[in-house]
N, C-alpha and C positions, 0 to 999 in steps of 0.2 A: 748421524743423518737426521735432520729435523723433519717432523711430520706436520702437515697442515692441520690446524685446529679444526675440529668438527664445527659445522655451521649450526647456529641456533635457529631452529625452525619452530614457530608457533603455528598452531592449527585452529581453525574455526569452521564455521559454516559458509561455504561460498555462496555469494548472492548474485554478483554481476561478473560475467567472465571478462578475461583480459589480463594483461600483465603490465605492471607499472613499477618503476624503480626511481626512488628519489630519497632525499633526506626527510627524516620524520619531524613533524610539528605535533605538539601534544596540546589538546584542548583542556583548559582548566575552566571551571565554572564558578570559582569562589569570588566573593565580593571582599574587598580589602578589609581585614580585621580592624585596622586603624580607623577607617571611615565608620565602621559599625560602632566602635567604642566611642567615637566623638558624638555620633548621633544619640546613642543611649544615654550619654552624659547630659545632653541638652535637648532631649526629646520633648514632644508635646506634653503639657502638664496634666491634661485630663482626657477622659475617654472620648468626648465629643470632638475635640481637636484632633486626637489621634485617628478617629474614624474618618474625619474630613481629609486628613493627610493620606489615608489609605485610599479613599475614593479618588483623590486627585492622581495618585500613582496608578491606580487601575485604569482610569480614563486615558492617561497618557500612554501607558503600555499597550492597552488594547487598540487604541487608535493607530499606534505605530505598527503593530502587527497587521492590522487591517489594511493600512496603506501599502505595506510590503506585499500583501496578498493581491491587492488590486493591480500591482505592476507585474505580476507573474501569471502563469496559467497552469492548467493540469494539476498534477499531484501536489506541487509546491504551493499553489494557491489554495488548494483544498485544506491542507493541514494547517496552514497559517490562519485561515478563516476559522477553523475549528478551535485553534488555540486562543484566538482573540475572544471567541465566545466563552471559552472556559475561564478566561481571565475575568470576565464580567459576571461570572456565576453568582446568583443571589444567595445560594446556599453557602458558598465560601464566605461571602461578605457577612452573612448572619453569624457564622461561626467566629469570625474575627470580632464582630461587635460584642458577642456574648463574652468572649474572653477579656476584651477591654473593660467591659462593665464589671467583670469580676476582679479587676485591678491589675491585670497583666500588662506589661509594657507592649508597645506596638509591634516591635519585631518578634517578641515572644509570642504574641497573639497570632501573628501571621504564620509563624513556624508551627505553632500548635494546631491551627486550623488546617494547614496543609497536611500535617501529619495525620490528622483525623480523617481527612478525605482520602489520603493515600492509603490508609489502612482499610477503609471501606472499599475502595476500588480494588485493592489487592485481594481482599477477601471475596469479592464478587468474581474475580478471575475473568477469563475470556478477554473480550475487547476492552472492557472497562479497565482492566489491569494495565493495558497499554497506555492509558491516560496518566499513569503515575509519573512517567518521564515528563509529560507536559506540565503537570502540577509542580514538579520540582523546578522546572525551568521558569515557570511563572513566578514562583517564590523568589528565585534569584533575581529576576528582572525587577520585581516590585521592591525588593530589598535595596537594590542598587539605586533605584529612583528615590526611595525614601531617604537614603543617606547621602544623596547627591553625587553618586558615582556613575560612570558610564555603564550601560547594561552589559553584563558579561556575555561571552560568546566565544566562538572559535577564533584563533589568531588568523590574521590575514597575511599569508606568506607573500614575500616579494619575489619568489621563484618557485617553480614546480615542486610540490611537496606531497608527502603521504601524511594524511591527517589521522592521528590516533586519539581515541577518546574512550571514556567509560561508556558513554552513550551520547547520542546527539539528539537534541530536541528539534522539533520541526522548524522553529525559527532559525536555528543554526544551519541545518542542512538545506533549507529552501534558498538561502542566499549564496551558496557556494559557487565559486568560479571554477569550472572544469579545466580551465587552462592553467590554473595555479594549484588546485587540489586534484592530483592525478589519481588518487585512490583513497578509500576509506577503510579504516579498521577500528572496530569497537569491541570492548570487552562484553558488553551486554547486547540485548536485542536478538531478534530472530529473523528468518527469511522474509517475514511480512511486516517488519517494523517500519516506522516512518523513514529511518535511515536507509533501509533497503529499497523502499519504494522510490525515494527521491534519487538514490544512486542509479537506479535503472533509468530514470528520466534523464539524468545527466550523462549516462552512458560511460561511467568510470568504474573500474574494478572495485569490488567491495567484498569484504569478509567480516562477518559478525560473530559474536560469541567466542572471541579469541581470548582465552585465559592468559593473563600476563601481559596484555597489550600495554597497560600503563606502566610497566616496568621498563619499557623502552625509553631511553633517554632522547631528549630533543637533539636533533642533528645526526642521529644514527642513520646510516644508509639502510634502506628497507626495500625489499622487493616483495610485491603483493601479487599473488596468482589467484585471481577471482574465479578460476575454473576448478582448481584443486583445493582451495581454501588454505593454502600455505602462505605464511608470512615469514620471509627469510631475513634475518638480521645480518648486516655487513657481508653480503654475498660478494663473490668475485666480480669486480666492476665490469670486466669485459664480457663475462658470461651473462651477467644481468642485462647489459646493454644489448647483447645479441638476442636474448629472449624478448626484450621489449621491442626491438626492431622487427622481429618475426610477428609479434602480436599487432604492431602498427601496420605492417604490410597486409596482414589478414583483415584488419579493420578497413583499410583502404579498398581492398577487393570487395568487401561487403558493401561499401558505399556505392559501388557501381550497380548493385542490384536494383532493378526498377519494377519488378513484379510482372504479371500477377503471381500469386503464390501457387506453386506446383512442385512436385518432386522431379527428379532428373528424368524419369520416364513419363512425365506428363500427367500424373494424378493431381487433380486440382485440390488445393487447400486454401480456403478463404482466409486471408490475413486482414484483420480488422483492428480498429483503434478503440481504446478506452478514452472517453471524454467526460468533462464535467460541466461545460458551458459552451456558449456560442464561440468564444475566443479560441478555446482548445479545439472545437469542431472545425473552425476555419483552417487552423493550422494542420489538422489531421486530413482535411479534405484535399490539401495540396500534396499529401504524401502518397506513397505507393500502396494504398489500402483499398479494399473493396467495400468499405463502409465502416460503420461503428458497431462493435459487438457489445458495448456496455456504455450506456449513457446514464450516469449516476444522478438522477433527478433531485435527490434529497440535498445535494450539495449546493443547489441554488437557493435553498431555503433555511440554511443553518442559522441565519441571523434574523429570521422572521418571527415576530410574535403572533401574527394573525395569518390564517390560511389565505393564500392568494386566490383571487377569483378565477373562474374558468378562463375568462378572457386574458387575464394576465399570465396564467400558466401557458396558454396557447402561444402567446407572444414569445415567452422564454423558450419553449420547446421548438418553435419554428426556427429560431436562430441556430439551433443545433441541426435540424433536419435540412435546412436550405442548402448547405454546401454539398449534400449528397443526393440532390435531385436528379443527377446525371446517371441514372440507371444503377445507382448503388442503393444500399439500404441501411437503416439505423435500427438497432435493438435498444429499446427504451426500458429501463428497469423502473418499476413503480417504487414509491418511497421506501427506502431501506432505513427508515427512522428507528430510533431506539438504541439502546446499548451505548456505543461510543459516538453515535451521531444523534444526540437529542435535538428534537425540533419542538419548539414551544407549543405549536398548535396541534401536535400529533402524539408526542411521546407521553406515556404514562409515568407518573412520579411515584417514588416510594417502593419500587420493585426490589426485592431482595437480591435477585440475580438477573439483571437486565439482559445479559448476553444469552440467557436461556429463557427470556421472558416474552412479553408482548412487543415484538418488533417485526419489521417487514410486513408481510401480508397479514400477520396476526392483528395488526392495528385496525384492519378493516372489519374484523369480526364484531367489534363493539361500535364501530363507526363506519358503516358501509358507504355513507355519503362521501367520505374522504377519498376512497378509491374511485367511486363513480365520477366525481368531479375531475379527478386527475385523468381518468380515461377519456372523458369528454374533451379536456384540454389537449390531450395527445392527438385525438382524432381530428380536432379542428386544425391543429398544426400540420398534420399529415395531408389533409385536404387542401390546405392553403399552399403548401410547398410542392405537393405532388410526389413527395418522397415515399418510397416503399417503407413501411413502418411495422416493426415487430414489437410486441410488448411482452415483458416477462416479469414475474413476481418473485421476490426474494423470500427465503425462509419458508418454503413449502415442505410439509412433512408427510401429507397423506394424499391419496388419489382423489378423494372427494374435494379436498381443498383445490387441487389442480383443476378438476372439472368445473367447479363453480367459478374459478377465476377465468378459465378459458371461455365460458359462456358469457361472462361480463365483457370480455375483450371483443369477442366476435360480434356482439350486438353493435359495436362501433365499426365493424368491417375491417378489423385489424387481425394480424396473425398472432396467435397466443402461444406462449411458452412459460416454462418455470425454471428457476435456478435449482441446481443440485448442490446444496450446501450442507444438508443434513443427511447422515448415512442412510436413513430410511428412504429418502428420495432416490438414492442410487440403487438400493436393493429392490425398489419398486419401479425402476426405470421402464421396464417393459410395459407395465400397466399405466404408468404416467403417459407414455407415448400413445396410448389408446385414446387419450382425451385432450392432448395438446399437440401443437404442430412442431415444436422443437424443444430441446433442452440445452441449458448452458451451465457448465460446471464452474462454480466459484471455489477454486482450490484453497483459497486462504481459510475460509470458514470450514470447508469440508475437512481440511487437515486438522484444524483445531478441535472440531467436534469428534472426529474419528479417533484422535489420539488422546483426547481428554487432557490437553496440554495448553496452558496459557501461552499465547503468541509472544508475550514479552518476558517470559521466564527464561533467563539466560541458561540456567541449569537444564532446561528442557528444550533448548534450541534444536537439539538433534531429533526431537520428536515433532516439532512444528516445521517439518520439512516436507515439501510436496513429493519428494522422492521416497517417502516411507512406503514400504511394500503394501501395507493395508490400504493406504490412500490410492496407490496405483491400481490395486485390485478393484476398488470401487469405481475408479475412472474407467477401467476396462469393462466392467459390467455395464456401465451406462453407455459406453461407446458401442458395445455389442448389441444392446437393445436398439440403438439408433440404426445400426446396419440391418437388423432384422425387420424393423418397421419401415425402413426406407425414408427416415426423417433425419434432419440435421441435428448433430450434437456438437456443441462447441465448448471451448474452455476460455473463460474470461478472467480467471484469477492470475496471480503473479507467475504461476507455473508456465503460462503461455509465453512469457518473455524469455524463457531459458532455451537457447538454440539446441542444446544437447537433449533436453527433455522433450522438446517439440518433435524431434524425430520419433521418439517412442510413442508419444501421444498420437501422432498421425498413424503410426503402425498399429495402434489399438483400434483405429477407426474414427478418431476425432476428425470432423470435417471443417472446423474453423478454429482459429486462434485469435484472441483479442488481447491487446497489450498496449503499453505506453508507446507512443509513436517512435521514440528513440530505439525501441527494440525491434521494430518491424524489419528493417533491412538485415540485421544479423540473423534473425530467424528465417527470413525468406531465402537468404543466400545459403544457409545451412541445408534447408530442405531441397533447394535446387541442386545441391551437390550429391544427393543420394537418391537411388531409385526406391520404389515402394517396397520391394522385397527386403531391402536393407532396413527400412523403417520397421517392418514387421519383425525382423531379427532383433532390432534394438528394443522393441516392445517386449519380446519374449525374454531377452536378457534382463531387462529392468524388472519385469514381473517375477523373475526367478531369483532375484538377489535377496539377501537376508537383511540388508540395511541400506540407508541412503548412499553412503560412500561407496559401497560395493556395487550398487545400482549404477552410479555415475561411471565407475571404472569399467563396468561390464559394457555399457553403451559406448564409451570411448573406444574400447577394444573392437566392438563391432564396426564402428565407423572407420577405424584405422585399417581394416582388412583390405 
């Protein structure tokens, strides 16, 4: 009697829930070795011509990335704009030029310069290490242009497929068609990587940090479970189809949810959108949200060399506020410049560890006019549109910092808050709420700083998970402080987009959740299906777990009762 061979199941960190089943396509990022050999044989004869060829390739690549960004919105536009800026980086060009003048061939000079910067970024850790994937992608694109080949990227399937890759650069993930790429699986990356963020925007199942993903052959039937983190190779077709049908039915039921956010027994939970510009704000304004929980102002200025005037800032901010003038509100985050989001007119150069350096609110310590002019621009936009406007500062570590910021905001007649991204802010949440009107937890940075784990370190993906017990404990401390002070405490990091985790967060006392627009209906429908006492049980179960997977399983058990 024959036995059925055991299924091969790969496991990683679940990022976007859902089930998908399709044949695998595998992304390769290599440029043709033959084209490289031809170029090296007949390359530019001297350093000046080589540098001119480099400049031409940089301009074409950066312009192409910027053009793609202009046709998109939200997270996809953000990451492509940042990648275009990194392509034009003067420091990278200087490193290439130095190597060319030392006699290195052009492709060798490019590879050496990228290796140099990748090493520096990796050593810095934190958000800067996340840019290494971008650097490698830029190197491949520039190499392709130099040798006359098409830019590398992901394959474009002609039928629904599961995309597997070592990692996916922003330029690859930003252009994905969710009708053809039904799930993402990567060997590298963590829950807050670019791949994860854009997968949430697309609303397709995603699992990252999957060891062995690249051993899967193209064409292999693959089932991806974005809730459990399991990637099953060659599953039973009928069983897989049944699970996909169940997941599809669940998604269709979610699409019927229209808001507002509340639990099954009527406890209100404000569901808000994260936006980057006027275009994404207009789209969010048409969705079932009660406002904006995170307006990332710095993303409007990534390509600016000079600080915009107060008048220009007011015009930009008004485009975001205007769609929410109908009794809704917008939470504006002041410049979160520095680290992985350098802004020419604000960011300090030469820091040894920018992720732990002068970024966010800290920029105003040596340049108070920068913050004052931004607050004036925000206040003018609020007055012009009539939209209720709250303002919060990133990277706040101490109560005096929070108090000084709140005083500056209130001078303009606006509601003042701070982000809880640094563990000290969570531990001091009770005192913070004595001087500010609200708190907003940025779970991406809070997780990274709490666990001392680089968000892009694949081997540490289990640590850079918002379900980590230590992170949940800090969130619970902050939420409890809000309940005692009678002031709102929200979550605006990627954790807010997880329907399962949302139940536990609400059970802890979180009063608002802000996320990518695509995640609002799944989160809203999940909360509407459970009463508050179940959310509290989910919180207790999550807080009592010993690791992220155990926490997920414990909350699923609570919700299944």
